[in-house]
N, C-alpha and C positions, 0 to 999 in steps of 0.2 A: 504495499500499499504506500504510494506517494503522498505524503503529507504536505502541508505548507511548510513546515520546518525540517523535516526530517523523513529518511524511509523507514518503513515498518516493515519487520520480516517476520515470517512463521514457517518452520518445517513441519511439512504434514508426511507422516508414514501412515497409510491404509486410513485415510481422512481423520486421523487423529493428531492433534496438534502436540508435537514433542518438544519444542522450546518457541519463545519468539523474543527478539530483540530490537533495537534500534540501531541506524547507522545515519552519519551525514550523507548528503549527496555525494554520488560517486563519479569520478569521470569515465569517459567513454574505453579509456584502456582497461579500466576494471571489468568492463561488460565486455569486452574482448578477451579478456583472461578467462572469463567465467565461460564463454561460448568456447572455447578449447580445451577446457578442463576434461579428463578423462577418469579420474578418481577423486574421492572425497580430498587425499592429499593435495590435490591440483588446486582446489578452490581457492579464490582470491581471499586472502586473510582480512582485508578491508571489509568484505561482507560476512565472511564467515567465521569469525574467531570464536564465537560462543559454541558453534558445532565441533570445531577444532578441538575445543576444550572440552569436550563431551564429557568425558570423564570427571572433569571439576565440577560440572553441573548437574549431574545427573542424567545425562541424556545418551547412556551408553548404548542404547539401541542404534543410534545413529552411527557408531563406528561399524557396526556390524551389518548396516543396511548397503546392499548394492544397487543403486538406483541405476536407470537409464542416464546417459548422458549425449547431448548437453541437457543439463537438469530442466524438467519443465517449469515454466514461470507462470505463474497466474497474477495478473497485474491490474491495479486498480489506481487511479491517480486522480490528483486534483490540480496537478501543475502541466499544463500543456506542453512546456519546454522539455520537461523532464520524461513525459510520456515519450515524446519523439525520440530521445536518447535512447531509452530502453526497449523502444519497437526494434532497434536493430539487431536485438537478441534473437537467434534463429529458433528458440522453442519457447517462444511466448504466446499467451492468449489475454487477450486485453477484456476486462469485465467492463461492461458499459451500464448505464443506468437501464437499458431497454431488458436486459437480462433479469433485472431484480422483479420478482412478482408483485410487486404492490401497485395497487390502483390509486390513481389521483396523483401521481407525481408530475411536477411541473419540469420543464426541458433543463431549467439551471440548477436544480436540486442537486447538491453534491455527492459524488458516488460513496464518499465515505459514510456519509450521514444515510443514504439509503442503504447500504450494506449493514451498518451497524444496527439499523431499526430492523431490518429482517432478520439478521442472528438474534437480536433479543426476542422478538414475536417468536421465532422458531425454539427457542430455548425456554422462555417463560409464557407463551402464548400472548395472544392478543385481547385487549388492548394495551398499547406499552408505550410508554415515554422513554425515551434516549435523553440522557445530559453528557453531551462528551466534553469535558474538562480539559481541552488542548490549548492550543495557541489562540483559535478562537472557542468560546463558550458556546455550543448550540444545544439546542432542545428541539427534537423532533419525535412527534408522534404518530401512531395509527390506531385505528377502532378496530372492533373486534372483525369486522368485515375485510382488514388487512387493506383499508384505504387511509391514504395521507390524510389526517388531520390538520397538519401544518408545524410549524415551528417558529423558532427566533434564533438569531445570531448576535452575539455582542463580543467585543475582545475580551480574552481570558485574563487569568492574574497576570502571568508574565508579559503579556502585550500592553496591559495598562500600567504595570511598574516600569516597562521599558519605555512607554511614551511620557511618563513623566520626568523619568531620569535622563532622557535623551532630548526633549523639547522644551526643557525649562532651565534656567541659569543657574540656579541654585540648589534644585532638589536632587539627592543622592539616587543611585541605582542601589535597590534593594533586592532579596529574594524572599520566597515565600517561609514563614515561620512555620515550624510544625505544630504549634497550639495557636489558638484563637487569641489574638492580641487585646490588650485592653482597648476598649472603646474610646476612651478619651486619654489621648496620648499627650505627654510631656517633652517629647522630643520629635524631630522631624522625620527620622525612619519610621517611628512608630506610628505617627499621624498617617503616613502613606499607607502602612500596613492597616490600619485602621479604616481609612475611608475606602479603600479598594475592597477589602476582605469584607468588612460587614455589608456593603451595598450589593457586591456579588451575592453574598449569603441570602441577603434579604430579598433578592430576585430570584434566587434559587427556590427559596420556600414558598414564594408567592405562584409560581409557575406549576409547582409540584401540588400546592392545594388547589390551585385551579384545576389542574388535571384531575385530580379526585373528586370535585364537584363534577365533572364532565363524566368520570369512570370511577365510581367508587372502588371498584377492586381492580382498577386497573394497575398494570406493573409500571415501575419506575427503575429503571437500569441505567447505573452510571459508570461510564468510561472514561478514557483519556489519560494522558500524562500525570495530570493533577488531581485526579479522583480520589487518592488517598487524602490529600490536604484537605478537599472539599467535604469528604465525609467526617474528617476529624472536626470540622468547623461545626458543621451541622450536629454533630454529635452533642457538642456543646449548646448551640443555640436551639435547636429543635431535635432533641433526642428522641420525640414520638415520632417523626419523619425519617431519623436516621435509620430507626430499627426496621422499617418497612423497604429501604433500599437494597436492591440487588446490585454488586460491585463486579464488573467483569472487564480485564484488560484487553482481551482479545475480541470485542464484538465484531468488528470488521471481519476478521477471518474466519469466524464463525457463521457470519453470513455469506461469505465465500463460498465455503464447502458444501452449502447448500444449493447452489447453483447450477445450471445444467452444463456449463463448460467443465466442471470440475468432475474428475472421474468418480463413476459410481461404486 
């Protein structure tokens, strides 16, 4: 999955996710090396470091796997320039919005949002709301008939922090704290934490409550790189909401494996 900030990878064996990881965007030379690889030992370390360290991370099954080469690659992307780059790979299948069996989708809906929504619905049933706490914070919901209800997009935690740090003269760059900060801060860094975090958490609470007004028993699944931070904050601010949430890092990949291009 080519995301707005990184590449998200998952290694499947017999439709089971063995491991998942992230990398930076990669140059064409790495794609060429991947295309030429004939064994697991040949795989470019820029991509497959977690796999080549398989015994260290509990993925011994990868070491004994003898897949076909060049490795089949199932690709979804929200970055057109990166999509074109990876389409030079000889064994790639591009997953598009038309392949996701949801009703009522609009043409510019992000494939990442559609796949995450489909993966959530297939694993926890519809209706379902997906909250993706990534570079952008997105809300995407579908009803019991697997029809898109709609959603929303706003800057995520990191993007809001980066905007304040990069577009102002004296505000510092900050990172996400593990725990919910004090609401009324006595220094600049904590004031930024408070302003961004409490505003986002209030918005998330509002969207979830509005979802449950529409679908009292509807599922809510949280994904994205900042999902654990968001869950931690909600456990302090709204424990009754937090205890009903499902957390899943690999929603996009769960959605991918349910689609017709993926091996049965």
